[in-house]
MARVORO-723263 format. One line per 5 residues: number of its first residue (from 1); their letters; for each residue x, y, z of C-alpha. Coordinates in pm, whole numbers. Last residue first. Layout:
<rs>
NUM> a> X,Y,Z  ... .
</rs>
This chain:
<rs>
921> sssvs> -1819,3794,-2592  -2166,3655,-2437  -2361,3768,-2767  -2103,3629,-3009  -2092,3307,-2866 .
916> dskkq> -2448,3243,-2838  -2488,3335,-3210  -2244,3085,-3297  -2405,2839,-3075  -2724,2924,-3272 .
911> qffkr> -2559,2856,-3589  -2404,2541,-3486  -2780,2414,-3380  -2957,2586,-3683  -2713,2370,-3920 .
906> itafa> -2768,2073,-3741  -3145,2099,-3772  -3127,2186,-4143  -2905,1896,-4209  -3131,1638,-4025 .
901> agfnp> -3461,1776,-4202  -3282,1734,-4549  -3151,1384,-4448  -3455,1189,-4436  -3575,968,-4165 .
896> kvqts> -3454,1197,-3885  -3461,1010,-3510  -3416,1281,-3255  -3195,1184,-2924  -3239,1408,-2666 .
891> sriwq> -3355,1178,-2374  -3117,892,-2532  -2771,1095,-2485  -2844,1183,-2079  -2978,835,-2068 .
886> plkgl> -2676,670,-2223  -2763,468,-2538  -2881,109,-2493  -3264,200,-2497  -3201,333,-2844 .
881> iaprs> -3094,-9,-2951  -3431,-186,-2805  -3631,99,-2946  -3518,56,-3309  -3398,412,-3436 .
876> yrhdl> -3011,278,-3432  -3100,60,-3746  -3146,342,-3967  -2785,379,-3975  -2570,683,-3955 .
871> lvisa> -2552,812,-3578  -2483,1199,-3578  -2376,1335,-3262  -2379,1682,-3223  -2136,1897,-2968 .
866> ydrrh> -2163,2147,-2680  -1929,2193,-2402  -2020,2436,-2122  -2083,2171,-1858  -1737,1958,-1932 .
861> riarg> -1644,1669,-2160  -1908,1648,-2434  -1707,1502,-2742  -1536,1128,-2637  -1878,1006,-2505 .
856> isqnv> -1941,898,-2867  -1676,642,-2873  -1745,487,-2564  -2137,462,-2625  -2056,289,-2975 .
851> akmcl> -1826,42,-2817  -2100,-38,-2528  -2346,-44,-2795  -2188,-343,-3008  -2101,-560,-2717 .
846> neilv> -2447,-534,-2586  -2599,-623,-2911  -2379,-927,-2942  -2467,-992,-2586  -2850,-966,-2629 .
841> rgasv> -2811,-1239,-2930  -2610,-1466,-2685  -2891,-1435,-2426  -3169,-1525,-2658  -3450,-1241,-2719 .
836> getkp> -3769,-1335,-2622  -3806,-981,-2379  -3478,-1101,-2271  -3396,-1514,-2262  -3287,-1686,-1961 .
831> ltkdl> -2904,-1723,-1901  -2708,-2066,-1903  -2775,-2241,-2211  -2794,-1933,-2428  -2495,-1781,-2248 .
826> ysmke> -2268,-2114,-2327  -2378,-2095,-2696  -2298,-1704,-2739  -1981,-1761,-2547  -1885,-2034,-2793 .
821> qleps> -1969,-1845,-3107  -1807,-1526,-2970  -1472,-1787,-2953  -1541,-1923,-3302  -1545,-1570,-3440 .
816> rinpy> -1817,-1588,-3700  -2022,-1327,-3517  -1746,-1052,-3587  -1852,-783,-3343  -2111,-551,-3428 .
811> pmgvm> -1991,-192,-3491  -2302,-15,-3614  -2283,211,-3899  -2054,512,-3949  -2078,704,-3620 .
806> vvcrg> -2001,1067,-3656  -1901,1292,-3368  -1940,1677,-3419  -1783,1968,-3198  -1484,1739,-3119 .
801> lddsf> -1177,1926,-3089  -1343,2257,-3066  -1453,2212,-2717  -1343,1849,-2571  -1215,1567,-2753 .
796> niges> -1088,1383,-2478  -892,1060,-2520  -931,793,-2274  -1097,548,-2497  -1224,567,-2891 .
791> mkggv> -900,733,-2963  -664,415,-2984  -934,182,-3160  -1260,5,-3038  -1388,228,-3294 .
786> vsfll> -1190,340,-3560  -1102,695,-3629  -1091,958,-3923  -1037,1276,-3818  -1145,1607,-3992 .
781> agnla> -1003,1936,-3923  -1102,2309,-3911  -1294,2503,-4169  -999,2547,-4395  -1027,2824,-4659 .
776> ggfqr> -871,3098,-4390  -937,3187,-4060  -636,3324,-3854  -730,3232,-3482  -1005,2954,-3559 .
771> cnkic> -812,2774,-3821  -474,2787,-3638  -630,2635,-3330  -818,2354,-3539  -480,2275,-3714 .
766> ksyea> -304,2272,-3374  -539,2024,-3232  -502,1779,-3519  -108,1835,-3528  -112,1764,-3151 .
761> lvqdl> -333,1444,-3206  -145,1275,-3468  193,1324,-3270  34,1190,-2947  -74,866,-3138 .
756> qnark> 230,803,-3310  364,595,-3034  53,388,-3036  122,252,-3380  -196,219,-3587 .
751> peqfi> -241,594,-3637  -586,759,-3660  -602,962,-3990  -597,1326,-4013  -798,1516,-4310 .
746> kkkla> -770,1916,-4316  -1118,2033,-4357  -1337,2164,-4635  -1091,2151,-4941  -988,1807,-4788 .
741> lrkll> -1344,1657,-4828  -1322,1756,-5197  -1007,1558,-5243  -1137,1282,-5054  -1456,1288,-5291 .
736> gskew> -1227,1220,-5597  -1391,899,-5704  -1081,698,-5657  -993,868,-5334  -1318,789,-5198 .
731> heqih> -1296,449,-5265  -960,391,-5119  -1101,556,-4810  -1389,334,-4798  -1143,49,-4812 .
726> kqydy> -924,180,-4542  -1193,245,-4307  -1368,-89,-4368  -1048,-263,-4261  -944,-55,-3959 .
721> spffc> -1312,-112,-3819  -1645,14,-3732  -1570,365,-3846  -1572,674,-3625  -1584,996,-3807 .
716> vlggp> -1452,1307,-3545  -1515,1655,-3679  -1309,1918,-3523  -1374,2328,-3561  -1721,2444,-3668 .
711> vvncl> -1964,2195,-3831  -2185,2356,-4117  -1977,2273,-4455  -1819,1946,-4299  -2151,1824,-4237 .
706> ntlir> -2227,1846,-4616  -1913,1647,-4698  -1944,1389,-4442  -2318,1325,-4573  -2175,1304,-4948 .
701> gtedm> -1897,1063,-4839  -2141,821,-4650  -2384,845,-4948  -2060,745,-5185  -1978,461,-4954 .
696> mepld> -2346,326,-4972  -2375,374,-5347  -2049,181,-5423  -2178,-127,-5199  -1929,-224,-4927 .
691> rkqyt> -2162,-138,-4633  -2446,-371,-4796  -2360,-754,-4701  -2159,-655,-4391  -2445,-459,-4250 .
686> felqq> -2385,-50,-4295  -2765,40,-4328  -2816,404,-4433  -3132,419,-4668  -3024,603,-4999 .
681> ntpgs> -3236,900,-5002  -3014,1083,-5239  -2897,1318,-4930  -2839,1009,-4692  -3109,802,-4521 .
676> clvip> -3188,697,-4146  -2982,951,-3958  -3010,897,-3585  -2938,1246,-3450  -2781,1337,-3091 .
671> linea> -2792,1705,-3029  -2613,1841,-2737  -2607,2182,-2570  -2980,2241,-2553  -3039,1991,-2288 .
666> pivhg> -2774,2181,-2073  -2449,2031,-1941  -2427,1854,-1634  -2499,1522,-1779  -2779,1299,-1645 .
661> csfet> -2751,1015,-1335  -2766,658,-1366  -2827,452,-1038  -2846,84,-1001  -2908,-118,-701 .
656> ikeps> -2826,-496,-657  -2913,-702,-360  -3268,-762,-428  -3138,-907,-753  -2983,-1214,-526 .
651> lsasi> -2647,-1261,-593  -2570,-1630,-728  -2239,-1545,-918  -2458,-1562,-1258  -2663,-1300,-1104 .
646> llqqk> -2385,-1062,-1048  -2134,-1091,-1319  -2292,-1231,-1648  -2654,-1092,-1547  -2596,-789,-1383 .
641> fdsvp> -2311,-681,-1545  -2452,-760,-1910  -2789,-585,-1838  -2605,-270,-1763  -2603,-145,-2137 .
636> qmtgg> -2506,126,-2052  -2235,165,-1816  -2077,495,-1955  -1876,715,-1710  -1834,444,-1500 .
631> aiivs> -1905,271,-1133  -1921,-91,-1001  -1970,-40,-624  -1893,-340,-399  -2040,-391,-49 .
626> rcekl> -1985,-575,284  -1703,-774,60  -1608,-1127,107  -1886,-1283,-85  -1884,-1042,-376 .
621> veafh> -1512,-1049,-417  -1530,-1449,-416  -1819,-1412,-685  -1599,-1236,-920  -1415,-1549,-1007 .
616> vapnl> -1690,-1760,-1056  -1863,-1449,-1235  -1628,-1442,-1534  -1792,-1768,-1672  -1667,-1837,-2050 .
611> mlfkl> -1287,-1816,-1971  -1105,-1915,-2294  -802,-2157,-2279  -567,-2110,-2571  -364,-2356,-2736 .
606> ssqav> -140,-2229,-3043  -3,-2288,-3376  261,-2064,-3518  539,-2288,-3383  374,-2627,-3488 .
601> tgqlq> 357,-2476,-3856  95,-2309,-4108  -199,-2246,-3833  -367,-2508,-3607  -560,-2329,-3339 .
596> livrg> -661,-2547,-3058  -911,-2351,-2840  -986,-2511,-2463  -1303,-2395,-2353  -1428,-2258,-1987 .
591> dqnan> -1649,-2264,-1706  -1846,-2586,-1753  -1532,-2821,-1694  -1437,-2630,-1368  -1110,-2458,-1376 .
586> tlasl> -805,-2663,-1321  -704,-2623,-1718  -667,-2263,-1633  -371,-2338,-1402  -182,-2553,-1668 .
581> fgeiq> -216,-2258,-1918  -44,-1983,-1690  217,-2262,-1576  270,-2232,-1967  352,-1869,-1965 .
576> mlpsa> 599,-1916,-1684  745,-2196,-1877  810,-1988,-2174  1036,-1739,-1992  1098,-1407,-2105 .
571> trpqg> 759,-1390,-2258  668,-1468,-2633  505,-1277,-2845  417,-1437,-3196  548,-1351,-3528 .
566> ieade> 706,-1672,-3572  1033,-1540,-3706  1019,-1180,-3562  965,-1321,-3218  862,-1018,-3000 .
561> lvgvp> 953,-970,-2649  695,-868,-2401  698,-605,-2131  927,-352,-2300  1241,-148,-2200 .
556> adaah> 1443,-340,-2468  1798,-403,-2320  1768,-792,-2345  1632,-763,-2695  1940,-850,-2896 .
551> rskqn> 2044,-1119,-2618  1680,-1267,-2620  1724,-1265,-3031  2068,-1485,-2975  1854,-1735,-2755 .
546> ldqlf> 1560,-1774,-2996  1824,-1861,-3280  2017,-2105,-3054  1662,-2275,-2965  1594,-2317,-3359 .
541> qqlgg> 1944,-2460,-3400  1898,-2696,-3111  1587,-2814,-3265  1746,-2843,-3626  1995,-3103,-3463 .
536> akqre> 1872,-3232,-3133  2021,-3600,-3172  2348,-3495,-3249  2372,-3239,-2962  2223,-3503,-2724 .
531> kislc> 2503,-3733,-2838  2775,-3486,-2774  2620,-3385,-2436  2433,-3090,-2380  2467,-2859,-2063 .
526> tetgk> 2759,-2661,-2171  2623,-2561,-2524  2649,-2215,-2496  2431,-1905,-2602  2240,-1910,-2286 .
521> fkevf> 2398,-2091,-2005  2367,-1851,-1714  2026,-1718,-1836  1869,-2051,-1932  1954,-2185,-1572 .
516> gflkr> 1814,-1866,-1439  1485,-1891,-1619  1477,-2256,-1499  1494,-2171,-1140  1235,-1903,-1207 .
511> simsk> 1001,-2150,-1385  1067,-2418,-1089  931,-2187,-832  908,-2496,-596  616,-2397,-423 .
506> mcyrq> 433,-2232,-741  501,-2515,-990  439,-2795,-744  104,-2641,-653  1,-2645,-1039 .
501> vkfln> 143,-3001,-1068  -68,-3114,-749  -400,-2942,-901  -291,-3086,-1257  -348,-3458,-1127 .
496> indiq> -201,-3651,-1421  -434,-3946,-1546  -641,-3712,-1780  -289,-3642,-1972  -386,-3825,-2297 .
491> shflf> -424,-3505,-2517  -786,-3594,-2613  -897,-3689,-2265  -763,-3405,-2120  -924,-3175,-2423 .
486> dnisk> -1260,-3363,-2356  -1228,-3264,-1992  -1153,-2906,-2055  -1439,-2849,-2313  -1332,-2848,-2677 .
481> lttgd> -1311,-2616,-2959  -1119,-2644,-3276  -981,-2414,-3517  -823,-2468,-3869  -536,-2534,-4067 .
476> qpvkq> -473,-2887,-4141  -189,-3149,-4083  55,-2896,-3923  375,-2850,-4087  709,-2893,-3877 .
471> fcpnq> 963,-2673,-3999  938,-2375,-3750  854,-2648,-3458  1249,-2762,-3478  1230,-3148,-3384 .
466> kvngg> 1254,-3315,-3062  927,-3190,-2930  716,-3357,-3218  423,-3189,-3376  77,-3238,-3454 .
461> mvqvf> -77,-2998,-3259  -203,-3249,-3013  135,-3385,-3017  281,-3025,-2894  39,-3044,-2577 .
456> kellf> 120,-3435,-2527  512,-3353,-2488  458,-3039,-2256  266,-3258,-2034  509,-3530,-2022 .
451> liqkv> 791,-3275,-1955  584,-3162,-1678  538,-3515,-1529  894,-3566,-1549  955,-3234,-1369 .
446> ymlnk> 747,-3343,-1123  886,-3702,-1078  1249,-3558,-1067  1162,-3333,-773  993,-3603,-574 .
441> aklrs> 1327,-3796,-634  1566,-3555,-496  1751,-3361,-741  2169,-3333,-733  2209,-3651,-960 .
436> ryrdm> 1970,-3552,-1221  2122,-3189,-1240  2274,-3160,-1558  2027,-3395,-1745  1699,-3199,-1537 .
431> yqtlq> 1804,-2869,-1663  1867,-2997,-2018  1516,-3142,-2045  1358,-2823,-1877  1526,-2614,-2134 .
426> shaqc> 1422,-2852,-2434  1057,-2875,-2321  1021,-2492,-2263  1132,-2444,-2616  896,-2657,-2771 .
421> lqags> 599,-2551,-2564  699,-2176,-2652  691,-2242,-3004  394,-2427,-3016  202,-2107,-2891 .
416> vqssh> 81,-2072,-2534  -271,-1890,-2435  -429,-1815,-2105  -783,-1674,-1990  -829,-1592,-1647 .
411> ictit> -689,-1212,-1659  -869,-1171,-1990  -1200,-1292,-1873  -1196,-1073,-1571  -1084,-780,-1770 .
406> dilnh> -1359,-826,-2054  -1619,-836,-1791  -1502,-518,-1627  -1476,-327,-1948  -1705,-65,-1836 .
401> aedii> -1570,-52,-1513  -1397,296,-1503  -1408,280,-1141  -1432,-46,-940  -1535,79,-564 .
396> vvqdk> -1483,-226,-291  -1563,-188,77  -1439,-407,323  -1634,-721,543  -1371,-957,451 .
391> lkigs> -1157,-813,154  -816,-885,282  -509,-772,51  -153,-839,157  -36,-798,-170 .
386> akrtl> 28,-1185,-220  -334,-1249,-135  -476,-1056,-410  -225,-1164,-667  -328,-1499,-609 .
381> ehllm> -689,-1422,-641  -694,-1202,-941  -934,-947,-941  -782,-708,-715  -446,-698,-878 .
376> qyplv> -617,-637,-1239  -825,-338,-1063  -498,-155,-1044  -497,-18,-671  -589,279,-451 .
371> vvqaa> -612,179,-81  -857,394,162  -870,365,523  -520,234,589  -390,62,891 .
366> piayr> -384,-281,758  -260,-170,417  64,31,525  285,-268,531  210,-325,159 .
361> ssyyp> 279,21,66  635,-38,222  681,-340,32  666,-162,-328  779,185,-179 .
356> cakle> 1136,10,-111  1351,235,125  1648,450,17  1483,753,226  1503,971,-92 .
351> ralsv> 1456,718,-338  1144,627,-130  1014,978,-123  1020,984,-498  838,652,-546 .
346> lqeid> 570,776,-320  532,1113,-481  524,929,-821  271,654,-661  22,917,-523 .
341> kvevl> 63,1038,-183  -194,1128,105  1,1205,416  45,1037,760  -20,693,630 .
336> tedrl> 263,720,368  506,873,613  453,551,826  493,316,571  822,514,488 .
331> fqmqe> 962,487,823  874,143,821  1057,61,494  1330,227,623  1348,12,944 .
326> ycyfp> 1294,-312,729  1559,-240,493  1477,-364,127  1634,-79,-64  1999,-221,-24 .
321> cmars> 1871,-535,-241  2078,-836,-178  2349,-981,-408  2499,-1320,-304  2725,-1357,-27 .
316> erkkk> 2972,-1628,-63  2928,-1930,154  3146,-1990,462  3342,-2288,482  3171,-2527,720 .
311> gepee> 3369,-2584,1046  3092,-2486,1242  2772,-2501,1063  2685,-2183,862  2414,-1928,1026 .
306> tkkeh> 2095,-1878,843  2046,-1502,855  2197,-1445,495  1928,-1701,358  1661,-1431,418 .
301> knkqm> 1834,-1144,244  1939,-1396,-42  1560,-1496,-65  1502,-1112,-97  1713,-1056,-364 .
296> emcrd> 1558,-1368,-559  1209,-1224,-516  1349,-893,-645  1516,-1041,-948  1221,-1291,-1028 .
291> nilqv> 982,-994,-988  1189,-756,-1255  1239,-1046,-1488  872,-1140,-1540  777,-759,-1564 .
286> tglrr> 1025,-690,-1825  1259,-398,-1828  1578,-545,-1661  1701,-208,-1601  1449,-159,-1305 .
281> vdenv> 1647,-415,-1125  1999,-247,-1151  1777,90,-1105  1657,-30,-764  1366,218,-729 .
276> cmnqr> 1078,-29,-795  740,103,-791  568,98,-1145  783,-228,-1252  716,-365,-919 .
271> sglsv> 326,-352,-951  124,-79,-776  -50,-8,-452  -146,360,-330  -197,398,40 .
266> lrtqk> -448,645,165  -475,745,530  -732,1056,520  -723,1340,738  -591,1610,545 .
261> gfpsk> -745,1540,221  -1094,1465,350  -1226,1809,240  -1111,1708,-118  -785,1834,-274 .
256> qvehv> -572,1551,-205  -860,1322,-277  -896,1462,-620  -504,1382,-644  -545,1067,-560 .
251> fqslq> -791,1003,-820  -582,1131,-1077  -290,923,-981  -545,583,-1026  -638,709,-1346 .
246> shtrs> -279,760,-1446  -195,413,-1350  -462,237,-1576  -790,49,-1485  -924,153,-1169 .
241> cyyik> -987,33,-822  -1080,199,-478  -1056,-28,-203  -1232,153,91  -1148,43,454 .
236> tvhee> -1261,-105,775  -958,-150,998  -697,-450,924  -565,-609,1233  -188,-649,1218 .
231> eldee> 10,-950,1165  247,-987,1414  539,-707,1406  828,-733,1190  1199,-741,1359 .
226> eeiep> 1238,-1090,1265  1193,-1021,892  1003,-1258,655  1033,-1641,776  1037,-1853,469 .
221> gkkte> 707,-2030,410  540,-2258,626  505,-2650,535  138,-2778,523  48,-2699,164 .
216> edsey> 18,-3051,86  221,-3220,-182  495,-3310,50  873,-3259,125  998,-3079,-201 .
211> ealll> 1368,-3061,-165  1465,-2725,-313  1548,-2716,-666  1910,-2632,-800  1960,-2295,-953 .
206> geeek> 2110,-2148,-638  2393,-2410,-648  2505,-2232,-981  2583,-1915,-787  2848,-2125,-573 .
201> dleia> 3009,-2292,-899  3027,-1923,-1029  3197,-1793,-674  3445,-2076,-763  3545,-1959,-1073 .
196> ekegg> 3605,-1594,-971  3821,-1683,-669  4047,-1870,-923  4082,-1538,-1131  4225,-1318,-857 .
191> gsliq> 4106,-1049,-623  3862,-1112,-306  4048,-955,-29  4043,-616,-229  3709,-636,-317 .
186> qslql> 3602,-742,38  3783,-449,177  3570,-215,-68  3245,-368,63  3328,-322,407 .
181> lrmte> 3384,59,350  3095,81,132  2889,-70,414  3030,161,704  2938,471,510 .
176> deeer> 2589,346,410  2537,296,791  2641,661,852  2424,776,594  2139,593,740 .
171> krksa> 2206,738,1093  2187,1096,946  1858,1004,762  1709,878,1057  1789,1190,1281 .
166> fklqv> 1650,1414,977  1319,1210,953  1244,1226,1364  925,1417,1235  803,1147,1045 .
161> nhrmq> 823,951,1364  595,1155,1573  326,1127,1290  384,752,1322  368,763,1710 .
156> elree> 18,916,1657  -86,640,1431  17,409,1703  -180,568,1974  -465,544,1748 .
151> rrkrr> -441,195,1668  -376,128,2040  -692,287,2128  -893,108,1850  -743,-243,2005 .
146> lheek> -831,-141,2368  -1193,-41,2251  -1199,-363,2044  -1077,-576,2373  -1289,-391,2588 .
141> iknkm> -1610,-467,2390  -1503,-813,2365  -1462,-847,2702  -1792,-704,2812  -1967,-943,2592 .
136> dmeek> -1778,-1250,2713  -1851,-1142,3050  -2230,-1070,2982  -2253,-1403,2811  -2066,-1587,3146 .
131> kqvfq> -2289,-1433,3368  -2606,-1535,3162  -2484,-1891,3145  -2379,-1909,3519  -2752,-1783,3597 .
126> tiwdl> -2895,-2004,3394  -2697,-2304,3584  -2780,-2159,3891  -3148,-2152,3832  -3264,-1820,3943 .
121> etsvl> -3414,-1752,4305  -3076,-1627,4417  -3050,-1359,4141  -3359,-1212,4232  -3272,-1175,4593 .
116> pdkdk> -2937,-1002,4455  -3120,-730,4259  -2911,-638,3962  -2857,-264,3946  -2475,-304,3922 .
111> tetea> -2453,-541,3660  -2686,-382,3418  -2482,-51,3469  -2185,-195,3377  -2334,-371,3101 .
106> asltq> -2509,-40,2976  -2175,145,2978  -2015,-105,2768  -2302,-131,2517  -2322,272,2486 .
101> aeeqr> -1931,292,2431  -1919,34,2192  -2220,171,2005  -2078,532,2003  -1735,397,1878 .
96> kreef> -1904,205,1600  -2116,492,1517  -1805,706,1459  -1634,459,1243  -1957,421,1009 .
91> dqlwt> -2004,791,1003  -1653,877,882  -1661,566,618  -2003,676,505  -1831,1045,463 .
86> lagci> -1544,880,275  -1785,705,31  -1996,998,-70  -1703,1235,-64  -1484,1027,-276 .
81> lslsk> -1717,903,-496  -1864,1247,-566  -1503,1360,-635  -1449,1074,-869  -1770,1143,-1071 .
76> gtgtp> -1721,1515,-1127  -1967,1530,-1413  -1736,1597,-1660  -1756,1242,-1767  -2092,1061,-1745 .
71> sefig> -2210,925,-1402  -2326,544,-1413  -2321,355,-1064  -2373,-13,-1065  -2433,-89,-685 .
66> vkgae> -2367,-404,-498  -2561,-365,-158  -2463,-343,217  -2739,-124,331  -2501,142,446 .
61> laqyl> -2279,125,116  -2580,154,-99  -2763,443,76  -2414,629,101  -2394,574,-301 .
56> etmfq> -2745,681,-328  -2694,1005,-151  -2381,1075,-311  -2481,1027,-661  -2828,1262,-584 .
51> eqipy> -2592,1520,-452  -2375,1500,-768  -2681,1531,-989  -2771,1840,-791  -2456,1989,-889 .
46> pefpf> -2208,2064,-602  -2117,2391,-466  -1768,2375,-362  -1501,2177,-188  -1766,1925,-52 .
41> pftva> -1850,1793,261  -2163,1556,275  -2459,1599,490  -2697,1313,518  -3045,1406,501 .
36> apntt> -3121,1102,262  -3103,875,554  -3385,1046,718  -3461,1020,1107  -3163,786,1197 .
31> radmn> -2941,939,956  -2978,1269,1053  -2867,1201,1403  -2559,1005,1280  -2495,1262,985 .
26> rkavd> -2469,1530,1267  -2205,1327,1440  -2014,1257,1135  -2013,1631,1040  -1891,1740,1374 .
21> lpcci> -1604,1487,1352  -1501,1623,1006  -1472,1973,1175  -1703,2269,1112  -1734,2622,1003 .
16> vvray> -2042,2627,785  -2129,2799,452  -2486,2762,326  -2605,2686,-45  -2961,2645,-201 .
11> grgwl> -3151,2468,-488  -3076,2122,-320  -2868,2157,-38  -2500,2287,-19  -2238,2229,249 .
6> llgvt> -1939,2460,175  -1665,2349,439  -1417,2564,655  -1186,2364,864  -1159,2313,1251 .
1> m> -861,2119,1392 .
</rs>
């Protein structure tokens, strides 16, 4: 099939008719002479920076390097990633085909052309070795060729299977009708109260822990499906990761619109919460409950295959998921690979086919060329393996990676509260007492070890697991940091093998069993003896209160339940959270710290594991992959990525490549200004010591008032924190300055609740639109926002929504935070100084400038957009700070020592834009 593509050179364009294979063959020839001469299919005329981006990306993938790529929003980053990476993948596959054919042909020719007289003169051992090597090479090439042929035949069969959709649908409807009649007959036969009581007893058998044979991971897990094929070979593929579900969907839509949309095998991965189509399971709301219910239904399906011994009463069948049907899931997999679909389209098709999209998408991974997934799924090793992701010799592209370090740190950190520890201890004690006679010795041993650990953790907080944690006061409020080894000795659990306990928790699924037990008996005292009830006292009342709150919150569609009494988030099962903490304690001693935070009561106190070395978990990704690309709209400052993630993971600096392109907007469409002083010549320095001074807050108000006079449309003002925003607004309200601002522009404020964000943005946008259309006294709107808040990332203030962005001060993090101090201390010990500045100090500056760059990048969103960026603080003029701004902003930045010159420049900028707008219309 031929398609028309627009192929553009630098400064000129030409249209050619070609097919993807033609492009790949042309690129093969071009690459041998000049790697930069590769042709990239593109749906329209690319900007020069897009051509540069794709060329640099291609070369990084070809050389197997780790690349840090920066391309501002509005420059077509996603399309450049798609066309650059898929062109390389297409060329790579074509090159492998050619090399196989050439090697096989050369081997056969060499065998025919050998002179038998020469062969007889060779030593017979050498001759034997040579023949064996030649035969092995030929066999290997033939096997690879055969595998590729089978894979292509299989993909062709998939396309054929999709055409049989309606026949399969009719068959499924017949099966559904048969199942419905069978269930109806079972309901008629199972009437009566006595049967229900027996069924409850049978159900409770499922809560028992299975016999735990060995501490070693030698036993095989349950068989999956008898019909399932042997493990399929993974083709070379690209794993594309981003942060949110909406960003992934947007990327898939870009692939669909690209020249590769018809020929690329793409599969989207997501969580069960996003992909489950079983309404009974979806209704559970929380991620943990959905996961547990899904696993339980799978187990029920596998158990169904086990035949009961003769003479034994048949076990009552438990609920199985009607969507977990192998035939239908294979059909959905084929549909996924034949046509590019995002998660919404996949889920919609799954409902129609009555197949599970969660597992179908995983079956599609081996044959897929592009796998789209949230990067939390890729960065966590256990989740990665459970999802069937294999990174060996594959390509990983991590988009929107500006907070990659924070994400890895967060994934591998863990926190548990005193309330959770006490609740888990009580639940597990009751579970053990009820089923003691039915549990094997090894199960009892590990359950007692877990109880011992929980008891010691509570003792570290100064509490007792047998008393209500809400009424146990801690000895003294405060925060203590300890190394992992010191914490183990301090809590007296250094004699426990946490690796074995962790493995037991994972293999036995004890937290799931315990959760099922609690769900069955919640609100009752079925499993407490009279003596135990008397002994529990206030603790039992506390647990009953928690259970009552759980019942009220059961239908709430949220991922985390909030305990109003202790003011802390709690998961549906406390032991699951605690398992994460136990797993964190198995990290190397130097890679993390345990934070003991005592606050008020034992219930409010907590234990937290802080991951200090994210590189140790990212190292496996770097080691396995052929190439890793870290991309984002704003990646500056990049030193964090290089030092904390790459070099700390023992990656050679020669393997790292950087690329940062400019913006597509003309230089005259952006006006970044560093303002060093205000209208009354008050130097602007928003340090903790000076920012609360009345004269500093008054000067800030005067600057905003003057800017409101000349800036059309929307003006977005970012403050370093919610507290400072509140404080300065209260001061302005008392001085009357807030009223004067309101006469210029209508004032809006970033809401603290996420569900109010859309409403505020809609009203803000409507106000600006009305002012533009109908005029009036107001000159648009003024929006107060907070750095790191809900509007500093992911919100586009394009066109009139953000003609000017003002950054008040430098949003340095709280350096007094014990966690940040520990991180700085760790970096000072492990990383070298940068130009005489310690690694800890560099971290502080980088955190500040990352937040600034994310906020000021909200304004310029496309080629014809224009805006001014005003940085209020003389410290921005320092070369080290200016160097951490994105290149496309830094190159246009003007430093203005006094307000008069700055104001004149800003006024002239907007007058010129107004004049250009009038002339163009």
